[in-house]
Every structure is written in structure tokens, then in C-alpha cells.
N, C-alpha and C positions, 0 to 999 in steps of 0.2 A: 256579238256575232249572232247570226241566225241559228235556230236550233238544228239546222241542217249542217252546221260546221263544227267539227271537232278541233279543239285547240290543245296542243300538248307542249309542255315545257320539260326539257331534259336537263338534269344536273349531273355532271360527272367531273372527272379530272382528265387533263391532257394525256393522251395515250391510251385511254380506256375504250375509245370507240363510240362515245355518246354522239358526237357529230356524225360519224359514219352511220350509226343506227338511224338517226333522224333523216339523213339523206336516202338511206335504203327504204325506209318506211314511205317517204314521199314517192320514190320510184315505183315501188310495188303497188301503192294505192293508185298512182296515175295509170298503171297498166290495167287496173280493174275499172277504169273509166271515171275516176274521181278527179276533181280539181284539187291541186295540192300546192303546198309550200313546204320547204324544208331548208332551214338556214341556221348557222351558228350566230351567236352574239360575238362580234369580233372584239378581241382583246388579246392579251399576251397568252399564247397557247404553249406555254412551257410544259414539259412533261411533268405531270402531277399538279399543275395549277388548276384551280376550279374553272370549269367552262360551262356555258349554257347553250342549248340549242332548242330549236322550236319546230313544230309542225302545225300547219293548218290543213285539214282534209275536209272537203265539202262536196255536196252534190251540186252546188251552185258555183258560178264564177266568183272567185275571191278578189275583192277590190281593195282589201286592206293590206298594207305592207309594213306595218309597225312590228315591234316586238310584241310578245304576248304577255299581258298583265293579269288577265283573269282566266287561267287555263281550266279546261275541264279535267285534264289528267296531268299529273306530274310523275316523272320517272326519275328515281334517284339511283344512279349507277354506282355511286360510292357512298356507303353509309357514313363514313367519317364526315361528310359534308353536313350531316344533321347537326353537328356541334357548331359549325361556323357559318352556315348559310340558312336563311329563312326559306326553306324549301316549300312551305305551304303558303307563302305570300300570294294573295289574290285568289287562292283556291277556294271555291265555294264548297259548302257542306254537301252539295249535290254532286260534287266531283269525286275524284279518287286519286290516290297516290300509291305508287308501287316502289318498294325499297329493296335493293339488293342487299340481303343480310341473311346470316344463319340464325339470327335471333327470331323470337316469336313476335307476332303482332303486339301482344301485351307488353313485351319488352321495349318495343320502339315507340309506343304511343306517348310516353312521357316526353319524347323529344319533338313532338309535332305541334307544340304550342296550342293545345286545346282543339285541334282539328277534329271535327265530328263526322266527316264523310267516310267513304269506304277506304280501308287500308289493306294493302296486299303485300306480302313478303315473298321474295323469291331468292333462293340460295344459288345465285348465278355462278359463284365460284365452284360449288360442288358439281353443278350441272356441266359447266364447261370443262372442268378437269376430267370428269368421267367420260365426256364425249370427244373432247379435242386434245386431252393430255396436257393442256395449258390453261392459264386463266385468261379467257377472253370474254368479258361479261356482256359485250354488246349483242351477240346473237340471242342469249336467253332473255335479255331485257327488251329486245325488239319483239320477240314472241309474246312476252308478257304484256307489252303495250297493246298489241293487236288483240290478245285474249280478253283483256279487261275492257278495252274500249269497244270491242265488237265492230270495229270500223269495216271489217270484211270477214267473210266466212273463213274458218280455219283451213278447209281444203283448198280454197282459192289462194290463200296466203302461202300455204306450203308448196303448192304447185309453182307459183310465181317465184318464190325464193329458190326453189331447186333450179329453175331456169337461170336465175341471176347468178347463183353459185357456180353452175356448170359453165357459164360464160367467164366468170372471174377466175375460177380455179380449174380451168380445162385440163391442166397437166397434173393436178393433184386430187385424184378421186377420193383419197382418204380424208381430205379437208372438206370436200363436198359432203360426204356421208356424216362426218363428225358434226358439221354445222346443222345438217338436217335433223340429226338425233337431238342436238341441243334445243332446237325449236320445238320438236315434238315432246321432249321431256318436260319443257316448261309449260306447255299447254296441259299436259297430264298433271303436273304438280299443282296447277291452279284450278283444275276442274271442279273439285269439291267446293272450294270457296266461291266459285262463280255460279253455282247452280241456281241461286235465287237472286242474283245481281241483275240490276236493270242496265240497259245499254246507255252509254254516255252520249250517244248521238241519235236523234229522232229518225 
């Protein structure tokens, strides 16, 4: 792909919201004027079964419609997949991976098959339980994908997500605020690690 195009691969389990996060990211990027794709890899979507979803986000018209084999960014919504899925497959050392885990970066590195690119860890369970009262990892991992990729400005992302949540949860203001806090807390949690990081998209 051109250096104007960001390609993301999501790994999760059915019911965790990885597919929803990919579709939300496509929606919010489209609202900022980008060309987008967001789609799952179709297979058995049983609760708890491994699933894969993809995003392409570009300043140019996207003419490719295949799955993504050489992503710039991989988002792992369920860390147990590190044991059973090759999450770094096709990921270049110029790319990045984000893992939902309470473990440190040093603790997850041995599970990444020698990957030498940027590795970020986010405790999405802690963030979502604190802000939403339940374990919904997709909002923190969506924010992490935007923070690490820098595909859009934080303020623009937060504004568009508030608009999206207000539409989706019009009668549940506490859900709106909980999700907004989850997004903001995730950006804050990654701030130090991202100070000297380079953007994944030109």
C-alpha cells in the first residue's frame, strides 16, 4: 500500500467487540474526510472464538479489497490469543502492536516471535471496569489504536466519538460518559510511551 494508507489488523474473540471497534474506527475516520474500509474476516463467530477484523484508512481512494497481510498496526484485544495465533504475522519491524494486558511490555515480548517493532500494552480491563463498571475492552483498544497510529488528532477523535455515542446511547447518558472516560484514560495511559514515537502513516 502507499505510505498514505494505514492498514490495521485486529485480533479478538467473539463477543469482545473487536469487529465493532474496527467498524467504529472506519466510521469516525470517514467523518474526518479519510477514505476507509472496516471489515471482519468471516468465519464462525461463536462467543469466545478467535476473530479477525481489518481497517484501511487513507488520504487516497482505496482500490484494494483483500484481507490485510502486511499490517502497519496490530491490535490484540485478548492476550490469550498470543498463545494460539501468530499475531505478528506480516507485521514489519517498522510497525507496531498493541496488546490488551495487565502485564508489562517486557513480560509479553517473549510471546511475539522476535518482533522488533514498537510494542504497547494497555490494561483495557482495568480502564473499562473503572469507567463503565464492566469489562468492555473495545473502547479502550479503539482509543489505543488511534493514539498509536496517530491517524487523527486526539481532540477530533474524542469529538466524533462523543457524537457517535450520543446517537447510539441517547437514553443512557451514563454509558456515554463512561465510554468517553474510557477513551480519555487510554490516551493518558499511553501518553508517556508515545512521546518519542513516530507516526505509522505519512
